[in-house]
C-alpha positions in Angstrom: 83.3 34.1 -162.3 79.8 32.9 -160.7 78.4 30.2 -162.4 74.9 30.6 -163.3 72.0 27.9 -162.6 71.8 27.7 -166.5 75.4 26.5 -166.7 74.8 23.5 -164.1 74.3 20.1 -165.3 70.3 19.4 -165.7 69.9 17.5 -162.6 71.6 20.1 -160.5 69.1 22.6 -161.7 66.3 22.8 -159.4 63.4 23.1 -161.8 64.8 20.2 -163.9 65.5 18.1 -161.0 61.8 18.5 -159.8 60.6 17.4 -162.9 62.7 14.5 -163.2 63.0 13.3 -159.6 59.9 15.1 -157.6 60.0 17.6 -155.3 61.1 15.4 -152.4 64.6 15.1 -153.9 65.3 18.7 -153.7 67.0 20.3 -150.7 65.4 22.7 -148.7 67.7 25.9 -150.6 66.8 24.4 -153.9 62.9 24.5 -153.2 63.5 28.1 -152.0 65.4 28.8 -155.2 62.4 27.9 -157.3 60.1 30.3 -155.1 62.7 33.0 -155.2 62.9 32.8 -159.1 66.2 34.5 -159.5 69.3 35.4 -157.4 71.3 38.6 -158.1 74.2 39.5 -160.2 76.6 38.1 -157.3 75.0 34.9 -156.4 72.5 32.4 -158.0 68.8 31.8 -156.7 70.2 28.8 -154.9 73.0 30.6 -153.2 70.6 33.4 -152.1 68.3 30.7 -150.8 71.3 29.5 -148.4 72.0 32.8 -147.2 68.5 33.3 -146.5 68.4 30.0 -144.6 71.7 30.9 -142.6 70.3 34.0 -141.5 67.5 32.1 -139.8 70.0 29.4 -138.4 68.7 27.0 -140.9 65.5 27.0 -139.2 62.7 26.6 -141.3 60.4 27.5 -138.3 62.2 30.8 -137.6 62.0 31.7 -141.3 58.3 30.9 -141.6 57.7 33.7 -138.9 59.9 36.4 -140.3 58.1 39.7 -141.2 58.3 41.3 -144.7 60.9 43.7 -143.0 62.9 40.8 -141.7 63.4 39.3 -145.0 63.9 42.7 -146.9 66.7 43.3 -144.6 68.6 40.4 -146.1 71.1 41.3 -149.1 69.6 40.4 -152.2 65.7 39.8 -150.9 63.7 42.7 -152.2 59.9 43.0 -151.7 58.8 40.8 -154.6 61.0 37.8 -153.2 59.9 38.5 -149.6 56.2 38.5 -150.7 56.7 35.2 -152.5 58.2 33.4 -149.4 55.6 34.8 -147.0 52.8 33.6 -149.2 54.3 30.2 -149.5 54.6 29.8 -145.8 50.9 31.3 -145.2 49.6 28.6 -147.4 51.5 25.9 -145.6 50.2 26.9 -142.2 46.7 26.9 -144.0 47.1 23.4 -145.4 48.6 22.0 -142.1 45.4 23.4 -140.3 43.1 22.4 -142.9 44.6 18.8 -142.4 44.5 18.8 -138.7 41.0 20.1 -138.8 39.5 17.6 -141.2 36.8 15.7 -139.1 38.8 14.9 -136.1 37.0 14.0 -133.0 38.1 15.8 -129.8 37.7 12.6 -127.2 39.5 15.1 -124.5 39.7 18.7 -124.9 43.4 18.6 -125.1 42.9 16.6 -128.1 42.6 19.9 -130.0 46.0 20.7 -129.3 47.7 19.6 -132.4 45.4 21.6 -134.5 45.8 24.9 -132.3 49.8 24.5 -132.5 49.8 24.5 -136.0 47.3 27.6 -136.2 49.1 29.6 -133.4 52.6 28.5 -132.4 55.3 31.0 -133.1 52.7 34.0 -133.8 54.1 37.4 -132.9 50.9 38.8 -131.7 48.4 37.2 -129.1 45.1 35.8 -131.2 42.3 34.6 -129.3 40.2 31.9 -131.1 37.4 29.4 -130.6 36.7 26.0 -131.6 33.0 25.0 -132.3 32.1 21.3 -131.5 29.0 19.2 -132.7 27.1 17.0 -130.3 29.5 14.0 -131.4 32.5 16.3 -130.3 33.7 16.6 -133.9 35.4 20.1 -134.8 33.0 22.0 -136.8 35.2 25.0 -137.3 37.2 27.5 -135.6 37.1 31.4 -135.4 39.4 34.0 -134.7 37.8 36.4 -132.1 40.4 39.2 -131.6 44.2 40.0 -132.2 46.1 41.7 -129.0 46.4 41.6 -125.4 44.0 39.0 -123.8 41.4 40.8 -121.4 37.8 41.5 -120.9 38.0 44.5 -123.2 39.4 42.6 -126.1 37.3 39.4 -125.6 34.0 40.2 -125.2 31.5 37.3 -124.3 29.1 38.7 -127.4 31.9 38.2 -130.0 32.7 34.8 -128.6 29.4 33.5 -128.4 27.9 35.2 -131.6 29.6 32.4 -133.4 28.6 29.7 -131.4 24.9 30.8 -131.5 25.3 31.4 -135.3 26.2 27.7 -136.0 24.0 26.2 -133.5 26.8 24.5 -131.4 26.1 23.6 -127.5 30.0 23.3 -126.9 33.1 25.6 -127.5 36.9 25.4 -126.7 38.7 28.5 -126.0 42.3 29.1 -127.2 44.9 32.1 -127.3 48.7 31.9 -127.7 51.5 33.4 -125.7 54.1 34.9 -128.2 56.8 34.8 -125.4 56.7 30.9 -125.9 55.7 30.3 -122.1 52.0 28.9 -122.2 51.7 29.5 -118.3 48.2 31.0 -117.8 48.1 34.7 -116.3 45.7 35.8 -113.6 44.1 37.7 -116.6 43.7 34.6 -118.5 42.1 32.7 -115.7 39.7 35.8 -115.0 38.8 35.9 -118.7 38.0 32.2 -118.8 35.7 32.3 -115.7 34.0 35.3 -117.3 33.2 33.4 -120.4 32.2 30.1 -118.5 29.8 32.4 -116.7 28.3 34.0 -119.9 28.0 30.6 -121.7 26.0 29.2 -118.9 23.4 31.9 -119.4 23.2 31.4 -123.1 23.4 27.5 -122.8 26.8 27.2 -124.6 29.3 25.0 -122.6 32.8 26.1 -122.5 34.9 22.8 -122.0 38.3 24.1 -122.0 40.7 26.8 -122.5 44.1 26.0 -124.1 46.9 28.5 -124.1 49.8 27.6 -126.9 53.3 28.4 -126.6 56.5 27.2 -128.4 59.2 24.9 -126.6 61.6 27.0 -124.9 64.8 25.4 -123.6 64.5 23.5 -120.5 60.6 23.8 -120.9 58.9 20.5 -123.0 55.4 22.1 -122.8 54.1 23.6 -125.8 50.4 24.2 -124.6 48.5 24.0 -121.2 45.2 23.0 -120.7 43.5 25.2 -117.8 41.0 22.2 -117.3 43.8 19.7 -116.7 45.7 22.3 -114.2 42.4 22.6 -112.3 42.6 26.4 -112.1 39.2 26.8 -113.4 35.7 25.1 -112.5 34.3 24.1 -116.1 
């Protein structure tokens, strides 16, 4: 007969273990069991958590990018448990973005890469963002401009520079992700960047770089590229 969590010794129960020793003492499956709240008739919450992790090859990164449908396809995971996991990972991403953003100074445009990687790596759709910089090159805020394929119809100068003018910044960094994982710029990426640089010159807002975020692929250590570094566009 399957042993329930209540039948385990106190320090083998996730909640009691956390209260006695802190969250750092718990394994990933034990932390997930607390989020799930319960298991099924056939398995405990810890066993269910282990099954979920194994489904995603024990990769928290892959699990964090799963959709509601992906999670609900796992035996024992319904909409409530799946929603709880999605909420936790969304909060974790927002926290990581806030920590990376908090009053850091961008000495070089590529200094923004760690923040943008936290924000965009692994996304299933292409998103276009801008970073607004103050006169001391500190990050003021970031704004999402569009979701979808990067082209002139999706990224209109009016939308991009509305935010810059609203907050009175004179410098912006463009950024978007490639869901394929390969950050190599496409001809459309380069053309769009040139158009936005020209529009910025008219409005008195300098575009200082365009970073494209991917994620690490086998045989390729790049997680992002800077169009300024590559020399593909005259900034």
